[in-house]
LUMKE-727642 format. One line per field, with one value per atom (N, C-alpha, C): x, y, z; atom name. Coordinates in Angstrom, 1 decimal. Layout:
! residues N
X: (X,...) .
Y: (Y,...) .
Z: (Z,...) .
roti: (CA,...) .
***
This chain:
! residues 73
X: (-37.8,-38.4,-37.8,-38.6,-37.9,-38.7,-38.1,-38.7,-38.0,-38.6,-38.0,-38.0,-36.8,-36.7,-36.3,-37.0,-36.7,-36.3,-35.3,-34.7,-34.8,-35.4,-35.7,-35.2,-34.7,-34.2,-34.7,-35.4,-36.0,-35.4,-35.1,-34.6,-35.5,-36.1,-36.9,-36.6,-36.7,-36.4,-37.6,-37.7,-38.9,-38.7,-39.4,-39.4,-40.7,-41.1,-42.3,-42.4,-43.0,-43.0,-44.5,-45.0,-46.5,-46.5,-47.3,-47.5,-48.9,-49.7,-51.1,-51.8,-52.3,-53.0,-52.3,-51.1,-50.2,-49.2,-49.2,-48.3,-47.4,-46.2,-45.3,-44.5,-44.2,-43.5,-42.9,-41.9,-41.2,-40.8,-40.9,-40.6,-39.8,-38.9,-38.1,-38.0,-37.8,-37.7,-36.8,-36.1,-35.2,-35.4,-35.7,-36.0,-35.1,-34.4,-33.5,-34.0,-34.0,-34.3,-33.6,-33.4,-32.7,-33.6,-33.7,-34.5,-33.6,-33.7,-32.8,-33.7,-33.4,-34.1,-33.3,-34.0,-33.3,-34.1,-33.4,-33.7,-32.9,-33.6,-33.0,-33.8,-33.2,-33.9,-34.0,-35.1,-35.2,-35.2,-34.4,-34.2,-34.6,-35.8,-36.1,-35.2,-34.9,-34.1,-34.7,-34.5,-35.0,-34.1,-34.7,-34.1,-33.2,-33.7,-33.0,-31.7,-31.8,-30.8,-29.9,-30.6,-30.1,-30.1,-30.9,-31.1,-32.2,-32.1,-33.3,-34.5,-35.8,-37.0,-37.3,-37.9,-38.3,-39.8,-40.1,-41.5,-42.0,-43.2,-43.7,-43.6,-44.2,-44.1,-44.4,-44.0,-44.1,-45.5,-46.2,-47.6,-48.5,-49.6,-50.8,-51.5,-51.6,-52.4,-53.8,-54.6,-56.0,-56.9,-58.0,-58.8,-59.9,-59.5,-60.3,-60.4,-59.5,-59.7,-60.6,-61.1,-61.9,-63.3,-64.0,-65.6,-66.1,-67.1,-67.6,-67.0,-65.9,-64.9,-65.2,-66.3,-66.6,-65.7,-65.3,-64.6,-65.5,-65.3,-66.1,-65.3,-65.8,-65.0,-65.5) .
Y: (-3.9,-4.7,-6.0,-7.1,-8.5,-9.3,-10.1,-11.1,-12.4,-13.5,-14.8,-15.0,-15.7,-16.0,-17.5,-18.3,-19.6,-19.9,-20.6,-21.1,-22.6,-23.0,-24.5,-25.2,-26.2,-26.9,-28.3,-28.7,-30.0,-30.6,-32.0,-32.7,-34.0,-34.1,-35.3,-36.2,-37.4,-38.4,-39.4,-40.0,-40.9,-41.7,-42.9,-43.7,-44.4,-44.8,-45.5,-46.5,-47.6,-48.6,-48.9,-49.0,-49.3,-50.3,-51.4,-52.4,-52.8,-52.6,-52.8,-52.1,-52.9,-52.5,-52.5,-52.8,-53.0,-51.9,-51.1,-50.0,-50.2,-49.8,-49.9,-48.6,-47.9,-46.8,-46.6,-45.7,-45.2,-43.9,-43.2,-41.8,-41.6,-40.6,-40.3,-38.7,-38.2,-36.8,-36.4,-35.5,-35.0,-33.3,-33.0,-31.5,-31.2,-30.0,-29.4,-27.9,-27.4,-26.0,-25.3,-24.1,-23.3,-22.1,-21.7,-20.5,-19.4,-18.3,-17.2,-16.2,-15.6,-14.5,-13.2,-12.2,-11.0,-9.8,-9.2,-8.1,-6.8,-5.7,-4.4,-3.4,-2.2,-1.1,0.1,0.7,1.9,3.1,4.1,5.4,6.5,7.2,8.1,9.3,9.9,11.0,12.2,13.4,14.7,14.6,14.5,14.6,15.7,16.8,18.1,18.1,18.0,18.1,16.8,15.8,14.4,14.1,15.1,14.8,13.9,13.4,12.5,13.2,12.8,13.4,13.5,14.5,14.7,14.3,13.3,12.7,12.9,13.4,13.7,15.1,15.5,16.9,16.8,17.8,17.9,18.5,19.3,19.8,18.5,18.8,17.9,17.6,18.6,18.6,18.9,19.0,19.4,18.6,18.6,17.9,19.1,20.3,21.3,21.5,20.9,20.9,19.8,18.9,17.9,18.0,17.5,17.6,18.9,19.3,20.6,21.6,21.2,22.1,22.2,21.6,21.5,20.6,20.8,20.0,19.3,17.9,17.0,16.7,16.4,15.8,14.6) .
Z: (41.9,40.9,40.9,40.9,40.8,39.9,39.1,38.3,38.0,37.7,37.5,36.1,35.6,34.3,34.2,33.3,33.2,31.8,31.7,30.4,30.3,29.4,29.2,27.9,28.0,26.7,26.7,25.6,25.4,24.3,24.3,23.2,23.2,21.8,21.7,20.7,20.7,19.6,19.5,18.3,18.4,17.0,17.2,15.8,15.7,14.6,14.4,13.3,13.4,12.5,12.3,11.0,10.7,9.8,9.9,9.0,9.1,8.0,7.9,9.2,10.1,11.2,12.5,12.5,13.6,13.6,14.7,14.7,16.2,16.0,17.1,17.1,18.3,18.3,19.7,19.6,21.0,20.8,22.0,22.0,23.3,23.3,24.4,24.3,25.6,25.7,26.9,26.9,28.0,28.1,29.3,29.4,30.7,30.3,31.5,31.5,32.7,32.9,34.1,33.9,34.9,35.1,36.4,36.7,37.3,36.8,37.3,38.0,39.1,39.8,39.5,38.9,38.7,39.5,40.3,41.2,40.9,40.9,40.8,41.3,41.6,42.2,41.2,41.1,40.2,41.1,40.7,41.4,40.4,40.6,39.6,39.8,38.7,38.6,37.8,38.2,37.3,36.0,35.0,33.6,33.3,33.9,33.7,34.5,35.8,36.8,37.2,37.1,37.3,38.9,39.6,41.1,41.3,42.6,42.8,43.1,42.8,43.0,44.6,44.9,46.2,46.3,47.2,47.3,48.6,48.7,49.9,50.2,51.5,51.9,53.5,54.1,55.7,55.9,54.9,55.2,55.4,56.2,56.3,55.0,54.3,53.0,53.2,52.1,52.3,51.2,51.3,50.4,49.7,49.9,49.5,48.0,47.2,45.8,45.2,46.0,45.5,45.8,45.0,45.2,45.4,46.1,46.2,47.1,47.5,48.3,49.7,50.2,51.7,52.4,53.6,54.5,55.6,55.5,56.3,57.5,58.7,59.8,60.2) .
roti: (N,CA,C,N,CA,C,N,CA,C,N,CA,C,N,CA,C,N,CA,C,N,CA,C,N,CA,C,N,CA,C,N,CA,C,N,CA,C,N,CA,C,N,CA,C,N,CA,C,N,CA,C,N,CA,C,N,CA,C,N,CA,C,N,CA,C,N,CA,C,N,CA,C,N,CA,C,N,CA,C,N,CA,C,N,CA,C,N,CA,C,N,CA,C,N,CA,C,N,CA,C,N,CA,C,N,CA,C,N,CA,C,N,CA,C,N,CA,C,N,CA,C,N,CA,C,N,CA,C,N,CA,C,N,CA,C,N,CA,C,N,CA,C,N,CA,C,N,CA,C,N,CA,C,N,CA,C,N,CA,C,N,CA,C,N,CA,C,N,CA,C,N,CA,C,N,CA,C,N,CA,C,N,CA,C,N,CA,C,N,CA,C,N,CA,C,N,CA,C,N,CA,C,N,CA,C,N,CA,C,N,CA,C,N,CA,C,N,CA,C,N,CA,C,N,CA,C,N,CA,C,N,CA,C,N,CA,C,N,CA,C,N,CA,C,N,CA,C,N,CA,C,N,CA,C) .
***
């Protein structure tokens, strides 16, 4: 599993002067960000024994339990 995490910090400052219908203002902003990539592997374990799960089988398998039970080739 892998995901990215971004941490961002923003600082703003501003000022404004207003007199009758004339308006003047200034704004400033500074943003800094850092991106971190986090990756890890999940390993499923049996809760009772603590051993790894066995996934898969050497048998070819069958579809006999699905649908009407007939085999199509």
